[in-house]
N, C-alpha and C positions, 0 to 999 in steps of 0.2 A: 058847472056841476062838479061835485066833490068826487075825487077818485076813491075807489074801493079796494081794500086789500084783505087778504086772508092771513090770520096769525097761526103759527104753529104753537103748540103747547109750551115749548121751551121759552118763548118770549113772554108769555103770560106768567109762567112760574118764576121767571127771572125777576119780574116786577113784584109779584105778590109775596114771594119768599125773600125778597131783597138779596138776590144772589149776585154779589159784586164780583167782578166789575160790570157784569152784563146788565144789571138792573138800571144803570144810568141810561143806556140806550132805549131800553123798554119804557122807561118813565117818559122820555121825550116822545116816543111813538104814541103813547096813550094821551099825552098832553096835546098832540096834534089832533087826536080824535076829539078831545074835550073842547078844543077850540073850533070844532067843525071844519077843519082843513082837510081831513080825510075821514072815511068811514071804514071801521074795522069789523071783521067777521071772524068767527071761529065755529067749529062744529059742535053739536050737542054732545058728542063723545068727549071732546076736550073739556067741556064744562064738568062732566062727571069724573073725569080723570083728575082735573085740577082740585075738585072738592076732596076726592079721596086722598090725594097726596098731601094737601094742606091739613086736612083733618088728622091724618096719621102723624104728621110732624108737629103741628101746633094745636090741635084740638078742634072740636066741632064749632065752637063759637067763632074762632078765627076763619074756619072754612066757610061758614055761612056769611060772615062779613065780606070775605074775599069774592065770593060769587055775586053778592050784591053789588060790589064795585065793578066787577067784570060786566054785569049786565048794563051798567051806566054807559060804558064806553065801547061795548062790542055787541054787534048783532049776532044772533045764534042761527046757524044753518042746520037743518035736519039731516040726520043720517038714516037712510031708508034702505030698503032691499036692493034698489038699483045701485047705490053707492057700494054696498057690501059686495054684490055680485061682480061689479066692475073691478073692485079692488082685488078680489079673489082671482079673477081672470087675468090681471095685469102682470107685467114682468117686474114690478117694484120689488125690491129686496126686503122691504119692511112693510108688513101688512097694515099696520096702523097708519103709517105715513101714506100708504096707497089710498086708504079710506079718506084721509084728510084731502089729498089731491083730488079725488073724485067729487068730494063735497065742493071744493073750490071751483072746479071747472064746471059744476052744475049751475053756477051763477056767472053768466057771461061778463058781468060788469067787473068781476074781480081782475085787477091789473097784474097782481103778483102775489106770491106766497112769501111771507116774511118768516125766516127761520134761521137758527144758528147751525142747523144740520143740512146744509145745502146738498151734501152728497147723497142724502136719502131721497132727494127729489131729482136725481139726474135724468130720469125719463120724462120729466114735466114738459108739457107743451106750452105752459105759460111761464113768464119769468119767475125765477126764485132768487130772492135777494137776502143778504144778511141784514141785521139791523143797521150796521154801519153804512152799507151800501144804500140802504133805503133812505137813511137820514142825510146822506150826501146830496140827495135830490132837493132837499129843502134848505140848503145853505146858500 
């Protein structure tokens, strides 16, 4: 059975916006998904945020293309009232990251959250790993 992981938006944006040097690790993570070695997920809010940021930076055509690519490699988990309320009531310092966390823990198969902002997930009850830490598991 393939292991499942939740991606924070920074990992997705690193790849789609080619933010070096981070984009190299993100590219390998997505290649692992494309090779069916792992299953990646993000939240529906991440999809809208990624679209907005890429559209603002590169235009609508690139944003649409980017979301199309994301949908190939990443499952989308919904954000609903439960996740919003849990995030609101949590002690996370960043509300958006709290939402992402509550989406991730809503799918028990998620083994870890992959992010470059580990400090934002200090209260996480599931492992939180950097891209480099994650990729070290596959060497």
